N, C-alpha and C positions, 0 to 999 in steps of 0.2 A: 116617646117621640118618634114619629115616622122618619126613616132615614132617607131623606130626599133633599135635593137642592131646590130652593124656592126662587121665585122671580126676584125677590128682594136680594137674595144671595147672589143670583146671577149678576144683578146690577152692582152689588158690592164687589164681586170678582172683577168686573169691568173697571171699576174705579181703582181697585188695588193694582190691576195691571197697568192702567194709565199712570198711576203714581210711580210704579216700579220702572216703567220704560223711561219716564222723565228723569228719575234718579240715575238710571243707568245709560242715559243718552250718550254720554261721552264714551263709555265702554263700547256700546254698539257702533258708534261712529268710528272709533279706533279700529275695531274689527273690520269694518267696511272699507276703511282707508287702505288697508293692506291688500284687499283683493277686489274692491268695488269702487263706488263713487263717493265714499265718505259721507253719505247722507242718510244712512239707515236709521241712526239714532234720532236725528231731527225729524225725519219723515214719520217715524212711528210715534214719537212724542206728540207731534201735531195732530196726527190722525186719531190717536186714542183720546186726546183732549176733546176733539170735535165729536167723537162718538159719545163721550160722557155728556157733553153739552146737549147732544140730540136726545139722549135718554132723559135728561133733566127737563127738556121742553115738554115732553109728553111721556109719562110713565107707561111702559108697555104692559098690556093686559094678558099677554101670552108669551110662551117661549118663541113662537113664530114671529110675533111682532118685535120682540127683543132682537132676534137674529137679523131680521130685515132692516131694522133701524140702524144697528151697528154695522152690518155688512155694507149697506148702501153708502153710509157715511165714509167708511174706510175706502171704498172704491173711488169716491169722489175727492178725497182729501189727502190720501197717502200717495206720494210720488213713486215713480219707478214700478217695478214688478210687485212690490210688497202690497200695494193697495188692492189690486185685483185678487191677489192670492189670499190675503187675510180677509178681504171682503167676501170672497167666495166661501171661505171657511165658516164665517158667521152666517152667511145666507143659507148655506146647506144645513148648518146646525139648527137654525130656526125652522127651516122647512120640515125637518125631521121631527122637531119638538111639537110643531103645529100649535093646536089650541090648548095644549097642556099648560098648567101654571106651576108645575113642579116636576122634577125628574128624579127617579131613583137611580141607582148605580148602573143598571142595565140600560135604562133609557138615556142616561148621560153618555154612556159609552157608545150607544147607537148614534146619537146626535153628533158626537165628535168624530166617529168613523165616517159619517156622511160628509162632514166638513172636510176631513182629510182626503176623502175620495174626490171631492170637488177640487181641492188643491192639485191633486194628481192630474185630473182632467184638464185643468186650466193651464198648469205649468208644464205638462208633458214630461215630468221628471219621475224618477224612481229612487228607491233606496240606494245609497252609495254615490249619488250624483253630487254630493256636497251641497245640499239645500236644506231648507226648513223641514223637509220630509224626513231627514235623518234623525230629527228630534221627535217629530210628530208620530211617525209610524210606530216606533217602539213604545211610545207613551200610550197610544190608543190600544195596542195589543195588550199591554200590561193592565190597562183599565178594564178591558173586556175580560181578561183572565181572572182578575180579582173579583169582578162582578159575578162571573159565572161560579166562582168558588164560594160565593156568599159573603164576601168581605164587606164591611161597612163602607159607606161612601167616602168618608174621610181617609180611611185606610187605603182604599182603591186609588183615590186621587194622589195620595202621597207616593204610592208605588209608581203611578204614571209620571209624576214629576221627576222622580229619581231616574226613571228610564229615559225621559227626555233629556235630562242633564248628561247622562252617560252617552246618549246619542249625539248630543251637541259636542262633547269632548272628542268623540270618535271621528268627527269631521276634520280634525286638524291634519292628519296625515293624508287625507284624500285629495285627489286631483279633481277639480271642478269640471263637470260636464254640462252644466246649465248656467244661464245667466252671464253677467258681465265677467264674473270670476273665471269662466271657462276660456276667456280670451288669453288668460295668462298661461294656460297649459300646465306644465309641471311646476311652474312657479307658484301656482295656487296652493300647493301642498305646504304644510307647516303652519297653516292659519285656520282658526276656528271660523266656520261659516256664520256670518252675522244673522242670517235668517233662522238658522238652527238655534242661535243664542237667544233671539227674541222669542222664539217658540218655546224654549225651555222656561223662560221667564213667565210665559202665559200659563203653563202647566203648574209652575211653582206658586203663582198667584192663586190659582184655583185650589191647590192643596192647602195653602195657608188660610184661605178664606174658610174652607170647610173644617179646618182644624181649630178655627177661632184664634189663630195666632195674631 
């Protein structure tokens, strides 16, 4: 069997993430209540449900079509900064995948790297700012490294998910420098960033899907 992620698996990843975000909606909301607007859980749950519905309306025939459909839906349905940021992530992911109908580990890493670069450009944040990037950047670096070493796709995704979760946890002591949390200054320390938490869930959903969990 070729070690790739197919379009059907990308769609299954989206569904799994949507289900996970809905299940963890209160957790994400509680994190956001501490340093934000207390709406990250509900916003993400609504947006991902809309993205799944969009894919159900018309099955994408390429990675590019998948990313565009998901990204545009998230931009238009997720409130706050999360919509444009997650939307950009998927739009850039799709643009890099292009007309392909499957991605190997290196191609998946390249697509996710492009997505994360889009988040950086859109949000003007960097590592250590206490944002979703603190989960996404180490995850993509781990995925790239695993792919370069010849690791299988499931193994690479598992390593990326673990890196994202470590990055999420590492946001707790940080002082926020971007977003609404930055208004709190030093008081933002001591709390996990909700965007990093939802990003870690995204990578874990990918790993679980590829592992057949």
